[in-house]
N, C-alpha and C positions, 0 to 999 in steps of 0.2 A: 412739224416743221424743223429743218436740219438745220440745227445751230451751227455758229462757225468752228467749236470745237473739232466738227466732224473729220475737214481735211487733215488734222494732226493726228486723230486717231488711226483713221485709214493708214495713214503714211508710217505711223510707227509702228503697227501690225505687221506688216511685211517687210518692214527695213528690219524688226527685230527677229525676222526668220534667219538670219547670220549665226545667232546665237544657238547653239545647239540646243539647250534646253527650252527655247521659246515655244510656246504655246503652238506657234504656228508651225514648228518643225519638230514638233513630236509624236505623241505616241498616236496620233491618226486622224480622221476625219472628224468624230466630235469632239477635239479639241479645238481643230480651226474652225467648226462651225460655233461652237460656244465663245471661243474669243472672239471672233468676228461680229458674234450680235451683241457682247457684251460691250464691246466698241464703240458699236452702231447708238444701242441702246442708251451707253452711257451720254453719249453727246446729245442726245435728243430723248430725254427723260420723258416730255409731254406730249412727244408726237403722238398721232393716230394713224390708222388707214388711210382716212379720208384726207390728212396731210401731206401723205407721201409723194400726190401728185406734185403740190408744189417744189418738190426737191432741185428740179432742173433751175427755176428760178433763184432758187438759194444758191445753188453753183454759179450762177452770174452776178448773184450779188458777192461772193465770196471773193470770184476774182476782181470784181472792181475796188471791193473795200481791204481786202488782208492779203498780203506777202507772207507766205508759208515757206520757211524754209528747214529740214533735218539735217542738223548736223551730226554724222557719227562717227567716233573715234573707237577703233580696236586697238584694247591694250594687249599688248603681246607680249612685252618685257616680265620674266615672272610668271607667266601665265601656262597654262593646260591650254590642249588643243581646242578646249570650250572658249570660245572670242568671249571678252566682257566689253556689252556695248553701252557707250556713255553716251545719251542722245539730248540735246540740247533744241529748244524752239526758239526760234528769232520769229517774232512778229513784228512787221513794219507796213507802212500804208505802200501799196503800188498792185499790182498784179502778180499772178502767181507764178514763182520760174521754177523751171525745169530741173530738177537733179541732176547732174552729167552723168551720162551712161545708164539713164534708167533706162529698160526695156519695154515699160509699161507693161506688167503683168496680167494687169485687170483694170475694171473698170467698176467706181460704184455711180450709175449716172453716166456723165462723162468725167469724172474727176478719176485719175491714177491713183489705184491703190498704194502705189508706192511712192512716186513723189510729189502728188498732189496736183501734177498740169492739168488743167482743163483739155481733152481732146476732142476735136470734130470727129463725127461719124459714130457708129459702134460697130465693134469687131469684138469677136471671141465667142463663146459658148455660155449662154445666160445659165444662172445658178440661182434663180428666183427662189427653191424652196430652201437654201441657205440663207438667203436675204434680199429681199423684193429690190431689184435695179443692177445686183454682182453680176459683173461677166468676167470671165478669165479666160486667156488665151491658152493656146496649144502647148506651149513652151510651159507655161505655170501649171498647167493641167497634168502635164507629165512629169515635172517636180513633184508635184502633192502627189500621184499616183504610184512614183517609185519609192515616196517617202513611204507610205501606206503599205506597199508591198513589204517592202524591208521589217517594218513595224509587225506587220500581220503574221507574216511568214516566220519571224523569230518566235512570235505567240502561237504557232501552230493555228493559224485561223485562216479561210478563204474567206469570198464574199460570196451572197446569197441574197440574188434579188426577188421580193416576193409577189404576188398578184394578190388582189384582194378578192373581186366577184368571184364566184364560182372556183374559189382555190381556196380562201381560207375561211370566207363567211359566204352567205347569200343575202341580200336585200330586197325588200319588195314595199312598193306605194301601199300605205295603208288601204288606198280606196280599192288597191287588185286583191285585196284577199276573196278567195272563194265563198264561198258561203259553207263549205266542210273546214275551211282554215279559220274563220270567226272565233272558235272555241280559246284560239292562241291570244287575243285580247285579253283576256283573263290568267294570260299562264306565265306574263311575261316578268323579265329578274328585274330587282332594284339596278337602279342608274348611282344609287349611293356607295353599293358594294359590287363592282363591274367583275373586279377578280374572281367571284364566286358563281357568275351567270353565265347564260350563253343564248338567252333568247331577249332581245331589249328592243322596245317601245321609243322609238326619238319624237317625240310628240311635234317638237320645235322644226324636224325636216318631213314630219307627214311619212314616216317609214318605220319599217320594223326589220332588224338584223337578226339573223341566228348563226354564231359562230360554229364552224364545222367540229364537229365530236375531233377528240383527242390536239385542238389546234393550241391550248395553253402548254402542253406537255412538249408539243413539237417546237414550239417557239423557245422555250427551255433548255430543252435540249440541243436543239440546232444552234442557238447564240452561243455554246460553250466551242463548237466549232466556225461558225460564220460570224460576219462583221455584217448584220443585215441591213436592208432597203426595202421599203413600201414603194412599188412604182405601178399604179393604177390609172386608168381610162377615165377614171370619174376625177370629177373637179376637186378643187383645192377644199372647200369648206369640209365634203363629204371625205374627203382620203385623212383629215386630220381627226374626224369623230370615229373614225372606223377605228384609225390608231388608237385612240382613249380606249377602246372596246377591248383592243386585242394588249395592248399594252400600258395598264392605267399607271403603272409606276414608272412610266419613260426609261425600263432597263434594256430595251432591246433595240429600238427605234431614234430615241432621241428627235434630231431635224432632220432623220434622212427618210422623210416623207416626201415623194414624188408622184405628181397629178399631173393630167394630162396639160394643164395649166403650164408647167414647168416641161414640157417636151420639146425638142427644136423642129419634129417632122409631124407633121399631120397625118391623125389616123395610124403613127405609129410609135413603139417604143425604141429606145438606145440607150447604149450603154455610154454616150457621150457624158451623160448629166450625171455618171456617178462615178466615185473618185476611188477606183479598182482597176487594175488590169484585165482588160478580155480576159487573157489569160488564166486569171485568178477568180474567175466570176461564175457561178452556178444563177440558173434563171428558172423558177418555178413560177406555170402559168398554163393558164386552161388554152388560151388561143394562141395558137404557132405562127398565124400570120400576122401577128401583132410585132413581131420580134424576126423580121425577114431579114436582116442582116446580121442574127446573132444565132441562127437554128442551133448552131454547134455547144451553145451553150445551155440552151433549153430543156428543161425536164416536163415533159407535158402531163398536166395534171389531168384526171377524170373529174369532169365537172359535178359541183355539187350543186342540186338541184332541191331546195328544200321548199321553195314556196311555187306554188301553181303559176305565179307569173313566169317562175325563172323557165320551166318547162315549157309553157307557150312560146317565150321567145326563141325556143332553141327547136319547136315544132315538132315537141314530142307530146302526142295524144295519150296521155295517161295520167293516174293521180299523181300527186305532189307526195313528197315524205309527210310533210305536213297532214294532207288530206287522209293518209292513211294511219295517222298517229305513230310514225316509225323515225328512224334516221339510221345513219350509219354507224357501223361497229367503233366504239370507240378504243378499241383494242387491233382491229383489222381491218381495220377502214384505210382509204387512200392516203391520208397524212402518216399514219403509221408506217405504211408502207415504204412510204419515199422518205421516211427518216431512217429505215434502214439502209437505203441505196446511197442518203447522204452520207451516213455513216462510214458505207464501203467505199466511197470514190474520197473522203477523205482520209481514210487509212491508207489508202493505195496511194493516194499524192504524196504524204508525207512520210511512209513507214516502207515503201515498195518498189519506189523507183529509185534511178540512179541520177547520180550528177547533182549540182548545185540547186536549190530550191527556186531560184527566180527565174532559173532557164527551164523549169518543168510548165507542163500547159493542163490545167483541169479537163479541158476539151477532149485532148487526147484520152485522161483516164475516162472520162462518160463514156467515149466510144466504146473504149476498150470493154468497160463494164458491161454495155449494152449489147455490144456483140457476142456475150456468152451466153445472152438469154434463150435463144433459139438455135444454137449453135451444135449442128449434125442432124437438122431437120431439113426435110429436103422438098420442097413444094411445088404443088402444081395447081392452078387455078382454073374451075370449072364454071361458066357461064355467071361469070361475075360482071355487073354494070361496068360499060367501057368508061364511064368517069371514075368510079373508085377504083377501078384495078389498079392505075398506077401509084396511087398512095398507098394501097396495100402491097404492093410490091415493094414499093422505098423501106417501107417500114418493117418487112418482113427482112428483109437484107440487111436493113440496120442492126437489126435482133440478133441477127447471125445466120440467116437460114440461106440454103440455094435455091434459087426458082425456075424452074426450067417449065418450058413450053411444050413439048412432048412428054406423053407418060413412057418411063422407064422403071426398070426394076430397082432402083434405088431411090425411088420416090417414097415418102414415109406420111407426107399429109396431103390429102385432095381436099384442097378448099372451095366449098360450093355453099349456094343457097338451096340447091334442089337435087334431091337425091334419086331423082331420076335421069339423070345425064350420063351420058357413056361412060366418063371419067369416074362419076360416083360409084356407077356398078361394079367400075372396075376395081376400086378403093374394096367395095363392100367383099369382091369375090377374092381379090387378093389379100384380105385381111389388114388393110390401110385405114388409117385413121380419117374419116371422112368429118370435117368439123365445118360450121360456121365462121364467115371471116370474123365475127368478133372474139374468136380464139385470140385472132395476131392483134387487134385491138386490148383486149384485154393485158395480153402479156406486155402490149406497149406502156399502158396506164401504170403496171401493177410491179413491173421491171422483175418478173419471174413468171419463166413458161407454167400456163394453166392446165389444170387437168381437162383432157379431152372428152372425158366422158359429160363433162358441165358442158359441151358445146355442141356435142352430135347432131346432125341433122334429120329431121323424119323423114319416111320416106315416102314418096309420091307416086303417082301413078304416069307423072312425063317421061317421055321420051325424047332420045335424042339421036 
């Protein structure tokens, strides 16, 4: 149940932002989130999720029974640039009165979080992961992002949005374990000491989760360079459960866990619910099409398929890592490689670019780093599936390669799946590199040029 004091808590919270050292105006989104939750929780200590549906009726009761007016006076005489706000609460019988000049930066339910006026309709962006029912308008989001930007740039931090499934971990339904994976049921780690484990059986969710090798080191080192968010297409209970496994002490994410329930577009992820400017955000995800509006922020991850159900989901007819009783390399796997990329991008952004920090764009840095990977390579494709060819060409060019359509002495690599084509035979004759398309894909995932000998294609009798 929403108690009458909530209106004042919300009004006081935002009005206090005029004070320089106010939590709402201070060191980052964690402070904003913590302060908001504290204000809301303090106003309704006995509330539960079942009672949150009654909030709207309580807002109406509040308007009928209470009038709340926040009077703020800023002492200017003998003070520094930090305003000292003196707040008084006047409670009287009547309806809620609008504070003159309020721009209504956001709402909780229908109640303005600044002046307490009850507003008609819904507008703004939902920030349900911060607190259920919270909406912020574009101007307030922009203000918060500017504050975040200045704070974290001063601390030499950018923002990193992390996907869960197939990026940081892999989860399966217990009933979908294959016969060759049943041995895992006796090999799970204790949920009493999560920080020391990597394989967990979550009986209450009927799931088993395997953390990707190197993930704990990755998060620890990345947290020194980035303010980190989780963003998953899983539901909120699942997202919070995975956050506990990855961050049992709450050191990295706090309330910055975004699920599909918190997004503003169906089947899509967006940075509109992240309190960081697009120009300072990197994204780590295994699914490119989930970020159609933010591809320039994306570092595409090689998928982690520990369980057989994951392999089947993506059409792979092969044994899973669990079935072969193996795993990714701890120090030379995907996360270890990507951590080095993040370090390079971070260093370039803060140490090598010219001009003011606020004018720099991490997307340009990412594009520049990516464009060095296959720089100097001149590629021609031979008999590649017409549906796959445009994507391969785009990736190769993003990695810095030049793609031709006709044979030329400058060609350095022929990419093919069949060693018997005319272009493939030309590559062998001219001592050019004849490689499989996976050579390009691997360079894209690992952010470095791969040894060609690992991707040579076998000769066949096919003629062209």
